[in-house]
Every structure is written in structure tokens, then in C-alpha cells.
VEXDREN-2710 file (C-alpha; in Angstrom, 1 decimal):
% VEXDREN-2710
k/r/px/py/pz
1/MET/79.2/129.9/40.1
2/SER/76.3/132.5/39.2
3/ASP/78.3/133.4/36.2
4/VAL/77.4/131.8/32.7
5/PHE/79.8/129.8/31.1
6/ASP/80.2/129.6/27.3
7/ILE/80.5/125.9/27.2
8/ALA/79.7/123.1/29.6
9/VAL/81.1/119.6/28.8
10/ILE/79.3/116.8/30.5
11/GLY/81.9/113.7/30.9
12/GLY/85.4/113.6/32.4
13/GLY/86.7/110.9/30.0
14/VAL/89.3/111.2/27.3
15/VAL/86.9/113.3/25.1
16/GLY/85.4/115.3/27.2
17/LEU/88.8/116.4/28.5
18/ALA/90.0/117.1/24.9
19/ILE/87.2/119.1/24.2
20/LEU/87.4/121.1/27.4
21/ARG/91.4/121.7/26.5
22/ARG/90.4/122.9/23.0
23/PHE/88.0/125.5/24.0
24/ALA/89.7/126.6/26.9
25/LYS/92.5/127.1/24.5
26/ALA/90.8/129.3/22.5
27/GLY/89.9/131.6/25.3
28/LEU/86.3/130.4/26.4
29/ARG/84.9/129.7/29.9
30/CYS/84.5/126.4/30.2
31/VAL/83.2/124.0/33.1
32/LEU/83.4/120.1/33.0
33/LEU/80.9/118.1/35.0
34/GLU/82.3/114.7/35.8
35/ARG/79.8/112.3/37.7
36/GLY/82.6/110.1/39.1
37/ALA/85.1/110.8/42.2
38/ASP/87.6/111.5/39.7
39/ILE/88.5/112.1/36.0
40/LEU/88.5/109.0/33.7
41/SER/86.4/107.1/36.2
42/GLY/84.4/105.6/33.3
43/ALA/84.9/104.1/29.9
44/SER/88.5/105.9/29.6
45/LYS/89.8/104.2/32.6
46/GLY/90.0/100.6/30.8
47/ASN/91.5/100.6/27.2
48/SER/94.0/99.2/25.1
49/ALA/96.4/102.3/25.2
50/LEU/97.3/102.0/21.3
51/LEU/97.6/104.7/19.0
52/HIS/95.7/103.6/15.9
53/THR/96.6/105.3/12.2
54/GLY/93.1/104.3/11.1
55/PHE/94.2/101.8/8.5
56/ASP/91.0/99.4/9.1
57/ALA/88.5/101.9/10.0
58/PRO/85.4/102.6/7.8
59/LEU/86.4/104.2/4.6
60/GLY/84.9/107.9/4.5
61/SER/83.7/107.8/8.3
62/LEU/83.8/110.6/10.7
63/GLU/85.8/107.9/13.1
64/LEU/88.1/107.6/10.5
65/ALA/88.6/111.5/9.9
66/CYS/88.9/111.8/13.7
67/MET/91.2/109.3/14.2
68/GLN/93.6/110.7/11.9
69/ALA/93.4/113.9/12.9
70/GLY/94.0/113.0/16.6
71/TYR/96.8/110.9/15.6
72/ALA/98.4/113.8/14.2
73/GLU/97.8/116.0/17.1
74/TYR/99.3/113.5/19.4
75/LEU/102.4/113.4/17.5
76/ALA/102.6/117.4/17.1
77/ILE/102.0/118.1/21.4
78/ARG/103.2/114.9/22.9
79/GLN/107.0/115.9/23.6
80/ARG/105.9/119.3/25.1
81/LEU/103.2/117.3/27.3
82/ASN/105.8/115.0/28.1
83/LEU/103.7/111.9/26.8
84/PRO/105.4/108.7/25.5
85/LEU/104.9/106.5/22.6
86/VAL/106.7/103.2/21.4
87/GLU/106.8/102.6/17.6
88/SER/106.3/99.2/17.7
89/SER/104.2/99.1/14.6
90/GLY/101.4/96.8/14.2
91/LEU/100.9/93.3/12.4
92/VAL/97.6/91.6/11.1
93/VAL/98.4/88.0/11.6
94/ALA/96.8/85.3/9.4
95/TRP/96.7/81.9/11.0
96/SER/94.4/80.2/8.5
97/ASP/93.7/79.9/5.1
98/GLU/90.6/82.0/5.2
99/GLU/92.4/84.5/7.2
100/LEU/95.1/84.5/4.5
101/ALA/92.7/85.2/1.8
102/ALA/91.3/88.4/3.8
103/LEU/95.1/90.1/3.7
104/PRO/95.0/91.4/0.4
105/ASN/91.6/93.3/1.2
106/ILE/93.1/94.8/4.3
107/VAL/96.2/96.5/2.7
108/ALA/93.8/97.9/0.0
109/LYS/91.6/99.1/2.6
110/ALA/94.4/101.0/4.2
111/HIS/95.8/102.4/1.2
112/GLN/92.1/103.8/0.7
113/ASN/92.6/105.2/3.9
114/GLY/95.7/107.1/3.1
115/ILE/98.1/104.7/5.0
116/ALA/100.4/104.0/2.2
117/ASP/103.4/102.2/3.9
118/VAL/100.9/99.2/5.1
119/ARG/102.0/95.9/3.0
120/GLN/101.4/92.3/3.2
121/ILE/104.7/90.3/4.5
122/GLU/105.3/86.6/3.9
123/ALA/105.7/83.8/6.6
124/GLY/109.6/84.3/6.8
125/GLU/109.8/88.3/7.4
126/LEU/107.1/87.8/10.1
127/ALA/109.4/85.2/11.8
128/ALA/112.3/87.2/11.8
129/ARG/110.3/90.1/13.3
130/GLU/108.4/87.9/15.9
131/PRO/110.6/85.0/16.5
132/HIS/108.6/84.1/19.8
133/LEU/105.4/84.2/17.5
134/ALA/103.6/80.4/16.7
135/ALA/104.2/79.6/13.1
136/ALA/101.6/81.7/10.8
137/LEU/100.8/82.1/7.1
138/SER/101.8/85.7/6.6
139/ALA/100.4/89.3/8.0
140/VAL/99.7/92.7/7.1
141/LEU/102.8/95.2/8.4
142/VAL/101.5/98.5/9.7
143/PRO/104.5/100.5/10.6
144/GLY/102.5/103.5/12.0
145/GLU/100.5/101.6/15.0
146/ALA/102.0/102.8/18.2
147/ILE/101.7/102.1/21.9
148/ILE/100.8/105.1/24.4
149/ASP/100.0/105.7/28.2
150/PRO/96.3/105.9/28.4
151/TRP/96.0/107.8/31.3
152/SER/98.8/110.3/31.3
153/ALA/97.4/112.1/27.8
154/PRO/94.1/112.8/29.3
155/LEU/95.5/114.1/32.3
156/ALA/97.8/116.5/30.2
157/TYR/94.5/117.9/28.5
158/ALA/93.0/118.2/31.7
159/HIS/95.8/120.1/33.2
160/GLN/96.0/122.3/30.1
161/ALA/92.5/123.3/30.3
162/LEU/92.9/124.2/33.7
163/ALA/95.9/126.6/33.1
164/HIS/93.6/128.3/30.7
165/GLY/91.1/128.8/33.0
166/ALA/88.7/126.0/32.8
167/VAL/86.9/124.6/35.8
168/ILE/86.7/120.6/36.6
169/LEU/84.1/119.8/38.9
170/ARG/84.3/116.3/40.0
171/GLY/81.2/114.0/42.1
172/ALA/78.9/116.2/39.7
173/GLU/76.6/114.0/38.2
174/VAL/74.0/115.9/35.9
175/THR/70.6/115.1/36.9
176/GLY/68.7/117.4/35.0
177/GLY/68.5/121.0/32.8
178/THR/66.5/123.7/31.7
179/LEU/67.3/125.9/28.6
180/ALA/65.8/129.5/29.2
181/ASN/67.0/132.9/27.7
182/GLY/69.8/131.5/25.8
183/ALA/71.6/129.6/28.7
184/TRP/71.4/126.3/30.2
185/ARG/70.8/125.6/33.8
186/LEU/72.2/122.2/34.5
187/ALA/71.6/120.7/38.1
188/HIS/74.3/118.4/39.5
189/GLY/75.4/116.5/42.6
190/LYS/76.7/119.7/43.8
191/GLY/74.6/122.4/42.8
192/GLU/74.0/123.7/39.4
193/VAL/75.9/125.6/36.5
194/ARG/74.6/127.9/33.6
195/ALA/76.1/127.5/30.4
196/ARG/75.2/128.9/26.8
197/VAL/76.3/125.6/25.0
198/VAL/76.2/122.0/26.4
199/ILE/78.3/119.2/25.2
200/ASN/77.3/115.9/26.0
201/ALA/80.4/113.4/26.1
202/ALA/79.2/111.4/28.8
203/GLY/80.1/108.1/27.6
204/ASN/78.2/105.1/28.9
205/PHE/75.7/107.5/30.2
206/GLY/75.2/109.6/27.1
207/ASP/71.7/108.4/26.2
208/LEU/70.6/109.0/29.6
209/VAL/72.2/112.6/29.6
210/GLU/70.6/113.3/26.0
211/ARG/67.1/113.1/27.3
212/ILE/67.7/116.2/28.9
213/VAL/67.2/117.7/25.5
214/ARG/65.3/115.1/23.5
215/ASP/64.5/111.6/22.9
216/PRO/67.9/110.3/21.7
217/PRO/68.3/109.1/18.2
218/PHE/71.1/106.2/19.9
219/ALA/70.9/103.8/22.4
220/ILE/73.9/103.0/24.8
221/LYS/74.5/99.1/24.7
222/PRO/78.1/98.9/26.7
223/ARG/80.3/96.7/25.3
224/ARG/82.6/95.0/27.9
225/GLY/86.0/94.3/27.2
226/GLN/88.3/92.1/29.5
227/PHE/91.8/92.0/29.6
228/VAL/94.7/89.6/31.0
229/VAL/98.2/91.1/31.8
230/PHE/101.0/88.9/31.8
231/ASP/103.9/89.7/33.9
232/LYS/106.8/92.0/33.1
233/PRO/108.9/89.2/31.7
234/ALA/106.5/88.6/29.0
235/ALA/107.3/91.9/27.5
236/LYS/110.3/90.8/25.4
237/LEU/108.5/88.1/23.8
238/VAL/106.5/90.7/21.4
239/ASN/107.7/93.3/19.4
240/ALA/104.8/94.3/17.4
241/ILE/101.1/94.8/18.5
242/ILE/99.7/91.7/17.2
243/LEU/96.1/92.1/15.6
244/PRO/93.9/89.4/14.5
245/VAL/92.2/89.5/10.9
246/PRO/88.7/91.2/11.9
247/SER/85.3/90.0/11.8
248/GLU/81.7/92.0/11.1
249/TYR/81.6/92.3/14.7
250/THR/84.7/92.7/16.4
251/LYS/88.4/93.7/15.5
252/GLY/89.1/90.9/18.1
253/VAL/91.7/90.4/20.5
254/VAL/94.9/91.9/20.5
255/LEU/98.2/91.0/22.0
256/PHE/100.2/94.4/23.1
257/ARG/103.0/95.3/25.0
258/THR/101.9/98.4/27.4
259/ILE/103.8/101.5/28.2
260/PHE/104.4/100.1/31.8
261/GLY/106.4/97.0/30.5
262/ASN/104.0/94.4/30.4
263/LEU/102.3/92.4/27.8
264/ALA/98.5/92.2/27.6
265/ILE/95.6/90.6/25.5
266/GLY/92.5/91.9/24.9
267/PRO/89.6/93.2/24.6
268/THR/86.7/90.8/24.3
269/ALA/83.7/92.0/23.1
270/GLU/80.7/91.5/24.9
271/ASP/77.4/93.2/24.8
272/VAL/76.2/93.6/28.7
273/ASP/73.7/95.7/30.9
274/GLU/76.2/97.2/33.3
275/ARG/76.8/100.6/32.8
276/GLU/79.5/101.5/35.6
277/VAL/81.3/98.7/37.1
278/ALA/83.0/96.3/34.6
279/SER/83.2/92.6/35.9
280/CYS/85.5/89.7/35.0
281/ASP/84.9/86.1/34.5
282/GLY/87.2/83.3/34.8
283/GLU/85.7/81.6/31.6
284/THR/86.8/84.2/29.5
285/LEU/89.8/85.3/31.1
286/ALA/90.8/81.5/30.8
287/ARG/90.0/81.7/27.2
288/LEU/92.1/85.0/26.7
289/LYS/95.1/83.6/28.4
290/ALA/94.8/80.6/26.3
291/ARG/94.7/82.4/22.9
292/ALA/97.8/84.4/23.8
293/ILE/99.6/81.0/24.9
294/ALA/98.6/79.7/21.3
295/MET/100.3/83.0/19.8
296/VAL/103.1/83.0/21.8
297/PRO/103.9/79.4/23.3
298/GLU/106.4/80.5/25.6
299/LEU/104.1/82.8/27.8
300/GLN/102.9/79.2/29.3
301/HIS/106.0/79.9/31.6
302/VAL/104.9/83.4/32.4
303/GLY/102.9/84.3/35.4
304/ILE/99.5/86.6/35.4
305/ASN/100.0/90.3/36.5
306/ALA/96.8/91.5/36.5
307/ILE/93.1/91.3/34.8
308/TYR/90.9/94.2/34.3
309/ALA/87.7/94.9/31.9
310/GLY/86.7/98.2/30.7
311/LEU/82.7/99.2/29.1
312/ARG/83.0/100.7/25.6
313/PRO/80.0/102.9/24.9
314/ALA/78.4/101.4/22.0
315/THR/75.5/102.0/20.1
316/GLN/73.4/100.8/17.0
317/HIS/75.2/102.9/14.5
318/LYS/78.8/101.7/13.7
319/ASP/80.3/105.2/12.9
320/TYR/80.5/108.0/15.6
321/VAL/77.3/109.9/16.8
322/ILE/78.7/113.6/16.5
323/GLU/76.0/116.5/15.7
324/ALA/74.8/119.9/16.7
325/LEU/71.5/121.2/17.7
326/PRO/71.5/124.5/17.3
327/GLU/68.1/125.5/18.3
328/ARG/69.1/123.7/21.7
329/ASN/72.3/125.0/22.4
330/TRP/73.7/121.5/22.5
331/ILE/76.5/119.3/20.8
332/THR/75.9/115.4/21.1
333/ILE/79.2/113.1/21.3
334/ALA/78.1/109.4/21.2
335/GLY/79.3/105.8/20.4
336/ILE/82.7/106.5/20.7
337/ARG/84.5/103.3/21.3
338/SER/87.8/101.3/21.2
339/THR/89.2/104.2/19.1
340/GLY/88.6/107.0/21.3
341/LEU/91.9/107.4/22.9
342/THR/93.5/107.9/19.5
343/ALA/90.3/109.7/18.1
344/SER/89.9/112.1/21.0
345/LEU/92.1/115.5/19.9
346/GLY/90.4/115.0/16.6
347/ILE/87.0/114.8/18.0
348/ALA/87.5/118.0/19.7
349/GLN/88.8/119.6/16.5
350/HIS/85.5/118.7/14.8
351/VAL/83.2/119.7/17.9
352/ALA/85.3/122.9/17.5
353/ARG/84.1/123.6/14.0
354/LEU/80.8/122.5/14.9
355/TYR/80.5/125.2/17.6
356/ALA/82.0/127.8/14.9
357/ASP/79.1/126.7/12.3
358/HIS/76.4/127.0/14.6
359/PHE/77.1/128.9/17.8
360/ALA/80.0/131.5/17.4
361/ARG/83.2/132.0/15.8
362/LEU/86.1/130.8/17.9
363/PRO/88.7/133.3/18.8
364/ALA/92.3/133.1/17.5
365/THR/94.0/130.7/19.6
366/PRO/97.3/132.3/21.4
367/GLU/100.3/130.3/22.2
368/PRO/99.1/128.0/24.9
369/VAL/100.7/127.2/28.2
370/TRP/102.2/123.8/28.2
371/THR/101.4/121.5/31.1
372/PRO/103.7/118.5/30.8
373/VAL/102.6/115.5/33.4
374/PRO/105.0/113.1/35.0
375/ASN/106.3/110.1/32.9
376/LEU/105.2/106.6/33.8
377/ALA/106.6/104.9/31.0
378/GLU/109.2/102.4/31.6
379/LEU/111.1/103.4/28.8
380/ARG/112.1/106.8/30.0
381/PRO/114.1/107.4/33.2
382/ARG/111.8/107.0/36.4
383/PRO/112.1/108.9/39.8
384/TYR/113.2/105.4/41.7
385/GLN/116.1/105.7/39.5
386/THR/117.8/108.8/41.3
387/GLY/116.7/107.9/45.0
388/GLY/113.7/108.4/47.2
389/ASP/111.6/106.3/49.7
390/ILE/109.9/103.5/47.3
391/VAL/106.6/102.5/48.6
392/CYS/105.2/100.4/45.7
393/HIS/108.1/97.7/45.0
394/CYS/106.1/96.2/42.2
395/GLU/105.9/99.3/40.2
396/LEU/108.7/100.9/41.7
397/VAL/106.8/104.2/42.8
398/THR/108.4/106.5/45.4
399/ARG/106.5/108.2/47.9
400/ALA/107.3/111.7/46.3
401/GLU/105.6/110.7/43.4
402/ILE/102.6/109.6/45.3
403/GLU/102.3/112.9/47.3
404/ALA/102.8/114.8/44.0
405/ALA/99.7/113.4/42.5
406/LEU/97.8/114.1/45.7
407/THR/98.5/118.0/45.3
408/GLY/98.6/120.3/42.4
409/PRO/95.7/122.0/40.1
410/LEU/93.9/118.4/39.7
411/PRO/94.8/116.0/42.8
412/ALA/93.7/112.5/42.6
413/THR/90.6/112.2/45.2
414/ASP/90.6/108.1/45.1
415/MET/92.6/105.2/44.9
416/GLY/91.8/104.7/41.5
417/GLY/92.5/108.2/40.3
418/LEU/95.9/107.7/42.4
419/LYS/96.6/104.3/40.3
420/ARG/96.4/106.2/37.0
421/ARG/98.7/108.9/38.1
422/THR/101.3/106.9/39.6
423/ARG/100.9/103.1/38.9
424/ALA/101.0/102.4/42.7
425/VAL/99.2/99.5/43.8
426/MET/99.1/98.2/40.2
427/GLY/102.0/95.5/40.1
428/ARG/102.0/92.0/40.8
429/CYS/100.9/92.0/44.2
430/GLN/98.1/94.2/43.6
431/GLY/98.7/96.5/46.6
432/PHE/98.8/93.4/49.0
433/TYR/102.1/95.0/50.5
434/CYS/101.9/98.7/49.7
435/SER/98.1/99.5/49.9
436/ALA/98.0/100.4/53.4
437/GLU/101.1/102.6/53.3
438/VAL/99.4/104.3/50.0
439/THR/96.3/104.8/52.0
440/ALA/98.1/106.1/54.9
441/ILE/99.7/109.0/52.5
442/MET/96.3/109.7/51.0
443/ALA/94.8/110.5/54.6
444/GLU/97.7/112.4/55.3
445/ALA/97.0/114.4/52.4
446/ALA/93.5/115.0/53.2
447/ARG/94.6/116.1/56.5
448/GLY/97.2/118.5/54.5
449/THR/100.0/117.2/56.9
450/PRO/103.3/116.5/55.5
END
């Protein structure tokens, strides 16, 4: 790659991919460098998969602005990219007198944030909406909160970027860089690339990457969030997203349905030193399960499907850290925590404005190429319903789906990437019955055999 790109994005999470999409659609020559074997191999692979209104975001914050812009753009493009959405609403539930006293302030803050349909409901209406929920005192109803697919959306952003000429390099950890004659030369695991402007969206490694250009004014302290996923029968026990009254430190654990037909609780909020592997511990998971049963007693009769954990790239700052360094041809994006999935498209809009203000005017965006992705959501028709060889019987994934995920413009390159594209090996047995066959299919694809 001897040519100079206009933009080099470091980090293949949902934020980096949304930014890549934005600039590629505008006609700029873009490259993305991801250290992992596949996209979404870092913080973006483990989240709650919720589309947030921003009702409880800090008033006047950049986070709020990006969340609301991202929310609006997701709704505007989701049908053309075949992205699902469950309009579940959210309920901030008060279980104690202290929590009850906090509800009016939550409503007031939501209204200040422009979410006018948020209102407090009494115990009777709450019980009618959530008949399986343990008795509570009251709740705040947030109609716009929704459930989405955490992996298909960024995959669609990646595909759309590729359709507009972008390049995505995986296994390309950036190890250094120099700026000379108006262009960066970035060294990475597979060689080097040259680009006029670098965008650091490296998530949990953002402060390490930032050292290429300056002593970072932020420090990434990964915040681990653990989740417990109940078996599919649990999903019928809850209708809305059940949110706690938040504390100063955390929004608390959430009980929510997934787009894949399960019910989950999480995340916890634990500051850790690990940046890459999010581990789980039995004591925390037991507390999560107990909390879920306390909220919905019938869950004591439902088994556990899976456990998982994610690492959120928290900093010492409460708001997002997004700024341009014009004299260094660099844009920094850091501290994008649990709201990053919702905010990613809005962050991309904000970064595009920074680029236009400090580097160059963006060309007029032509009508884009739309790249719809396969459906993984349980609420829509899926391939197994029309026949085909089912390989993963827990999640009803067909051989054709697996083979398709191993081909195309951005094929899965490891088991994690294949899981996120198909749901294979993610069901009740966690791959006990199907992983050998899935691995064989991957090996066949790697050899180029049918």
C-alpha cells in the first residue's frame, strides 16, 4: 500500500466502523486497522445491545448529543441495512422509598434532555405492564428505549464502507507512527500504511495508541461488565427493559430481552487492569442470577444459557473525550463506554464535522450503496424455516448461513467472528454438539473447497 489514504481509523469496533462508513460514503480514501483477528474483537463484542434515547445522559454533554444523533440515524437507515429493532420501552423501577423519591428527578432530567414522553407510572400500571415482575412501588416509563442486534449493525457499517472503497485490515495492531510532509506513516502487524489524518478509536487500547502523538490527557481504566443469559423460555416473563434507579458510579444492572430470544441481566461495573480478555467469576454471576430472580421470581425455574463479560473503555472523565489535533493531523476518540453502540453513528457525524472544521471540506455525499446484512433476530423469518441443513440446533443455524459468513467482502476469520455473524455455537450447549462440525466447515472454507 504505497498510496496515501485520506483517513486511517485505528480500531475496528462499532465506533471505528461507523466512522469508516461516514468518511468512505463521502468519497474519501479510507483504511481501518484492527489489532484483532476480526472486527468487534474488543470492547464492542460484549454489550447490552440496547438502543438508548439518552433520557438519563448528562445534560448538555457530548455523550447526549452523540446518542441522540446516533439514535435518529439508526432509525433512518435500519430498514435499508436490514437491521432489527424491538420497541420494548424501558422501565426505571423503584423498589424502595429512597428509589421512589428519586423518580421525579429522573423524569425531569429526561424532559430537559428532550425526551418529552417519559413519565412516572404507579404500581398498578407497572403490574399491568409487567405481570411477572415482583411487587414494586412505582416506575418511570421511557417509551423510546429499544432492543437491537449488537453485531449486525457494525457489520453493516463495515460492509457499506467497503462498498464505497474502504480497506479493512485485521491482525494489524498499530505499533508506532511518524508524521512527515503532511502524512502519517503507521507501522502495524502486517506492514505499514500512510494517511493524511489518523483517527484513534482504539477503545481499551486508546491511551496506548495516543502515545504515538502525545502524552494522553486521559487514561483508560477498563470497566468490566458481567452478564448472565437465561434460557429462551425466560424471555416471555419480561416485556420492557427493566432498569434500576442509577447511582453516581453506575447505571446498575439491567434486565433485558435480547434480539436472539433470550433474557439477560447485567452489566456489572468493575474497574480492572485487563484490557483484552474479560473474565467472569462465579460469585458475581451468582449475585446477578439472584438479583434477576428477586425481580422476576419465576426465573428460579429457568436455566442459564450462557455467561459473558465485556470491557468498557472508561476514562477518568465522565463525558466522551473527542477532540481534533490539527497541528498533528489527528483526531482522538476515547471514553466511549456502554452507550457507544447507540452513539456510534452520532460520534461519526461529530468526527466528520471536526474533520471539516480542521482539515478539509467533505465532498457532497452521493446516494450511497446499501449493503443489507443477514437477519439474526428471532422476531423475523430465518433460513432454517425454509429448509436447509441445520448445524447448530440450539440457535437453529444452517450450514448455508455459516458458509456465507465465511465468504464475501469481509468473511469471518475466527470462531468469534463467525459466532457474531451467525449465532452458531452460542446456544444452550455452547458448542458441545456442533463445534466440531462448525470447525470443519471453517477448515473447508479456508482450503477453498465447497
